[in-house]
C-alpha positions as CSV (number, residue, x, y, z in Angstrom):
1,M,-17.6,-82.6,-69.6
2,F,-14.9,-83.2,-67.1
3,K,-16.6,-86.5,-66.1
4,N,-16.7,-87.7,-69.7
5,L,-13.0,-86.8,-70.1
6,V,-12.1,-88.8,-67.0
7,I,-14.1,-91.8,-68.2
8,A,-12.4,-91.6,-71.6
9,L,-9.0,-91.5,-70.1
10,V,-9.7,-94.4,-67.8
11,M,-10.9,-96.4,-70.7
12,V,-7.9,-95.6,-72.8
13,G,-5.6,-96.4,-69.9
14,T,-7.4,-99.7,-69.2
15,V,-7.0,-100.8,-72.9
16,A,-3.3,-99.8,-72.9
17,Y,-2.7,-101.7,-69.6
18,A,-4.5,-104.8,-71.0
19,Q,-2.3,-104.7,-74.2
20,E,0.9,-104.4,-72.1
21,A,-0.3,-107.3,-69.9
22,D,-1.0,-109.4,-73.0
23,K,2.4,-108.5,-74.3
24,A,4.0,-109.6,-71.1
25,K,2.3,-113.0,-71.4
26,E,3.6,-113.6,-74.9
27,K,6.2,-116.3,-75.1
28,P,9.5,-115.5,-76.9
29,V,9.6,-116.9,-80.4
30,F,12.5,-119.1,-81.4
31,H,14.4,-117.8,-84.5
32,E,16.4,-120.6,-86.0
33,V,19.6,-119.5,-87.8
34,S,21.4,-122.2,-89.9
35,N,25.1,-122.4,-89.1
36,K,25.6,-123.7,-92.6
37,E,23.8,-120.6,-94.1
38,V,26.0,-118.3,-92.1
39,V,29.2,-120.0,-93.3
40,M,27.9,-120.1,-96.9
41,S,27.1,-116.4,-96.8
42,V,30.8,-115.8,-96.5
43,Y,32.2,-118.8,-98.3
44,P,29.8,-120.0,-100.9
45,D,32.3,-122.7,-102.1
46,A,32.4,-124.3,-98.6
47,V,31.4,-128.0,-98.6
48,K,32.7,-129.1,-95.2
49,V,33.2,-127.6,-91.7
50,E,35.4,-129.7,-89.5
51,K,36.1,-129.3,-85.8
52,V,39.6,-128.4,-85.0
53,N,39.4,-127.9,-81.2
54,N,36.9,-126.7,-78.6
55,F,36.6,-123.3,-80.2
56,W,37.5,-123.5,-83.8
57,Y,36.2,-125.1,-87.0
58,R,38.0,-125.3,-90.3
59,I,35.9,-124.3,-93.4
60,L,36.9,-126.4,-96.5
61,D,36.1,-126.4,-100.2
62,K,35.5,-129.5,-102.3
63,N,39.3,-130.0,-102.7
64,K,39.8,-129.9,-98.9
65,K,41.5,-126.5,-99.2
66,V,41.0,-124.3,-96.2
67,L,38.9,-121.3,-97.0
68,G,38.7,-119.9,-93.5
69,F,37.7,-120.6,-89.9
70,A,34.7,-120.3,-87.6
71,M,34.0,-120.3,-83.9
72,S,30.8,-120.4,-82.0
73,S,29.9,-119.3,-78.5
74,M,27.7,-122.3,-78.1
75,P,27.9,-124.0,-75.5
76,F,30.3,-121.7,-73.7
77,C,28.1,-118.6,-73.1
78,L,24.7,-120.1,-72.0
79,S,24.7,-117.9,-69.0
80,V,24.9,-114.7,-71.1
81,K,21.3,-113.6,-71.6
82,G,19.9,-111.0,-74.0
83,Y,16.4,-109.7,-73.8
84,N,14.8,-113.1,-73.8
85,D,17.5,-115.8,-73.5
86,H,21.0,-116.7,-74.5
87,T,22.4,-115.1,-77.7
88,P,25.0,-117.3,-79.3
89,V,27.2,-115.9,-82.0
90,M,29.5,-117.2,-84.7
91,I,32.6,-115.5,-85.8
92,I,34.0,-116.3,-89.3
93,T,37.5,-115.4,-90.2
94,D,39.7,-115.8,-93.3
95,K,43.0,-117.7,-93.2
96,T,44.9,-114.6,-91.9
97,W,42.5,-114.3,-88.9
98,K,40.7,-111.3,-90.2
99,I,37.0,-111.4,-89.3
100,Q,34.7,-111.7,-92.2
101,K,31.4,-111.9,-90.4
102,V,29.8,-111.9,-87.0
103,S,26.4,-113.4,-86.8
104,I,23.8,-114.2,-84.1
105,L,22.8,-117.8,-84.2
106,S,19.5,-119.5,-83.3
107,N,18.0,-117.4,-80.5
108,F,14.8,-116.1,-78.8
109,E,15.6,-112.4,-79.2
110,T,12.9,-110.1,-80.5
111,L,13.4,-110.2,-84.3
112,G,12.8,-106.4,-84.6
113,Y,15.7,-105.7,-82.2
114,V,18.1,-108.0,-84.1
115,R,17.1,-106.3,-87.4
116,R,17.5,-102.9,-85.8
117,L,21.1,-103.9,-84.8
118,E,21.7,-105.2,-88.4
119,R,20.4,-101.9,-89.9
120,K,22.7,-99.9,-87.6
121,G,25.7,-101.9,-88.7
122,F,26.3,-103.4,-85.2
123,F,27.3,-106.9,-86.5
124,K,29.8,-105.3,-89.0
125,L,31.7,-103.5,-86.2
126,W,34.2,-106.4,-86.2
127,D,34.4,-107.0,-90.0
128,G,37.9,-106.7,-91.5
129,K,39.6,-106.6,-88.1
130,T,42.2,-109.0,-86.9
131,L,41.3,-111.0,-83.8
132,K,43.6,-108.7,-81.8
133,E,42.0,-105.5,-83.2
134,A,38.6,-106.9,-82.7
135,K,39.2,-107.2,-78.9
136,K,39.4,-103.4,-78.8
137,V,36.0,-102.8,-80.4
138,Q,33.8,-100.8,-78.0
139,I,30.1,-100.8,-78.5
140,D,28.0,-97.7,-78.1
141,G,24.5,-97.6,-76.9
142,Y,22.0,-99.2,-79.2
143,S,18.8,-97.7,-78.2
144,G,15.9,-100.1,-78.1
145,A,18.2,-103.2,-78.4
146,T,20.6,-102.6,-75.6
147,C,20.1,-106.0,-73.9
148,T,20.6,-107.9,-77.2
149,A,23.7,-105.8,-78.2
150,T,25.3,-106.2,-74.8
151,A,24.8,-110.0,-74.8
152,V,26.1,-110.4,-78.3
153,S,29.1,-108.3,-77.4
154,K,29.8,-110.4,-74.3
155,N,29.7,-113.6,-76.4
156,I,32.1,-112.1,-78.9
157,S,34.4,-110.9,-76.2
158,Y,34.5,-114.4,-74.6
159,L,35.4,-116.0,-78.0
160,L,38.1,-113.4,-78.7
161,E,39.6,-113.8,-75.3
162,N,39.5,-117.6,-75.1
163,G,39.5,-118.7,-78.7
164,T,42.6,-116.8,-79.6
165,K,44.5,-118.9,-77.1
166,K,43.9,-122.0,-79.2
167,L,44.3,-120.9,-82.9
168,P,44.3,-123.9,-85.3
169,K,47.1,-124.3,-87.9
170,T,46.2,-122.6,-91.1
171,K,47.0,-125.6,-93.3
C-alpha cells in the first residue's frame, strides 16, 4: 500500500513538474493595444492627435478644438520591466489637467494579470485627479500581479514627474 502511494505521488509530482517546465518554455504573447482606441474611449469625437512636445499630444475634434491631452511613456521607460517585458502606459487628461484615463499600451504582460488589475480598479486609481494629486497616489499590493502593477506605477510616476515640467498650452 505504502509503495503504491509513493509511486502515485512521484507520478503526480512528475506531471506537475513537467507542466511547470512547459509553462516556463512558453514565450510571452504580445497584446497590441491601439493608441487610437484608448483616446477614442475617452474622447469619441477625437479626429486628430498631434504632438506638442516630447511628452504631450493634443487631442482635437473635427473643428480643431482641443478636447484634452495625452502622454505616453514610450520610449522613455523601456528599462521598466513588468512580469515579461516593458509596460508602456498612456495618461489622458482633460483641458484642466484632470486625468480621465490611465491605460497600459501594447505589451507582453500576462493578459490575466492585466485583467485582474482592471477588475480591482488599479488603472482607475488616478482617474479624476489633477496631475499634482496623481503624484501622491500610493499603490497597495496587487496579489498575483505585483510585477505588472509596480511597472505600470513606475511608468506613471515617470510621466507625472517629467511630463508636468513641459505642459502644453491649453489653446
